[in-house]
C-alpha angles and dihedrals in degrees: 000000000000092000092047089051091048089048092052093048092054114110087228094057116116127184117239108250143148120242107266137155088304093055093108091053093049093046089052090050091048089048092052090049091051090048089052093049091048093052089047093056092040090056092045093051091056093060120092118265121234102153139128122247094268091054091048091052091050091048090050088053092051091049090050091053089046092051092048091049090048091053091043092054092046088054090048091055091056105028119103124244092258092071097049091099089056088048092054089054090054091048091052090054089049091053089055088060092051094081085060092052089047092054088052093051096088091052090047092049092049088048090051092048093050091048091046091049091049091046090048092049093048089045091049091050092048091046090049094049091047092048091047091052091044093048097042097080098044092044091052091047093047091048091048091049093046092049094048095044101039116010100040097051091047090049092048091050090049093050092046091052092047094047090048090054091047091049091049092048091047092051093048090048091048093052090049091048093050090049091050093047090049091054093043089051090051093048091048092050091048091049091049091052091048091049092047092051091046092047089050092051092048092047091049087052096043101046096070090046090050090050091052092047090049091053090048091048090052092049092046090048091054090047091049091050091051090047092049090051089048092047090049090052089044092049093049088050089048092047089051092046091047091052090049093047090044092052091045092048092046089049090046090048091049091048089047091048090049091048091048092047091046093049091047092047091047089050091049091050091047091049094048115098090210128040114269114238113251125245093257090085116099123251096255092051093049091045089053092049091049091050090050090053091049091050092051089049093246096138097162091053091047092052090040090054093051095044093048090057089060087221114132091200090062089049091051090046090058091046092052096045095055128039116244090231090060089055103039099028091078125089116247100028110250092219119086124235093253090051092049092050090048092046091052092047096050098041093052094051092089120013096169094088129045086009100164094049094048095045090049092053093044092054093052093042094051091049090055099051111122113219092195093063112101094220092048092048091051100046105025097088094051091046094048090046086061094049098050099067090046090057092047092051089049091053092048094050096050110015092166097052117128087236094057093095092052091046090053090049088053090053090053089048092052089049091054093049092050094049090047 
């Protein structure tokens, strides 16, 4: 029923009828409907096409129907009344095709809406561009006129007011600065005058004192010169006296050393059970005699033979031939006190050569001195006084020597023996 009603409401619906007396009126109505349909399709064909293939196919079908209807109505206008029945049959067949057209109406409406929207958008853009181009000139002119007539005068008045305030402030600051500079200049001038007067007063007070100080300096300089000349003369006298004293002391030391040596040698000779050979024997003979004493175990006689010859090489020969532990490892020590004193005196005469051997024998000899012996008590101080400067000289010449520690220990030992 709904499809039939929709069919009846279509503008293309025609009632089935036979040509009667109202045939002319119906034909006129149909002719007007055909003219309206023709105009509709003509107006649609003038619109731009932006469709997909399905819409194109539908549009072609509508155009075909339109063309058929146009041809049909053209035939109706000219056909005789006898063929109206056949025309009705054709119209009936056309009505059967109308449901198809009805089913295509939503698609056609959507197509028309799409086309209308696109046309409206294009039209709106075109109208906007045209309006913008048309309004650009007047707007610029109005903005320029407004700026010149309103903004610019206000800005000029504001700048003039600001510049006037700056000018007034600058003038006021300049006047204040000139006033301050004037006062400062006056204060500076007053201060300079005060300082100049004070400096003059101080100079007047200082000049006499400087004169007195200068006189005192001159007097002190002359006194210093006289004192320097006196000191120079005194130094020369002291130097001369020192040389004399040094010579006398050296001579006295040598004499004392000779006396000590003579006393020691005499003590050694008196203590010897056999007479000691004199120094006129040659080195080889003395060396043979020393070796014979050593082989016989007569250590004291061997050292006494070497020390009596006053030849350090013979003494070193004895020290090298026999180990110090064989000599000083015995209790009591086989060497007599005069031999020990003479051995200490001769070994310390030169510590620059054969240093280790000499220091080793000196350590053992000093440890075996007997303080209760009268000869040792009489001559030990003079002998030790000769050893001390030799050790100091040895330490000064080679402070980094491996024997420096032992040499310093010997110095401490000598100091303890002297204090004892």
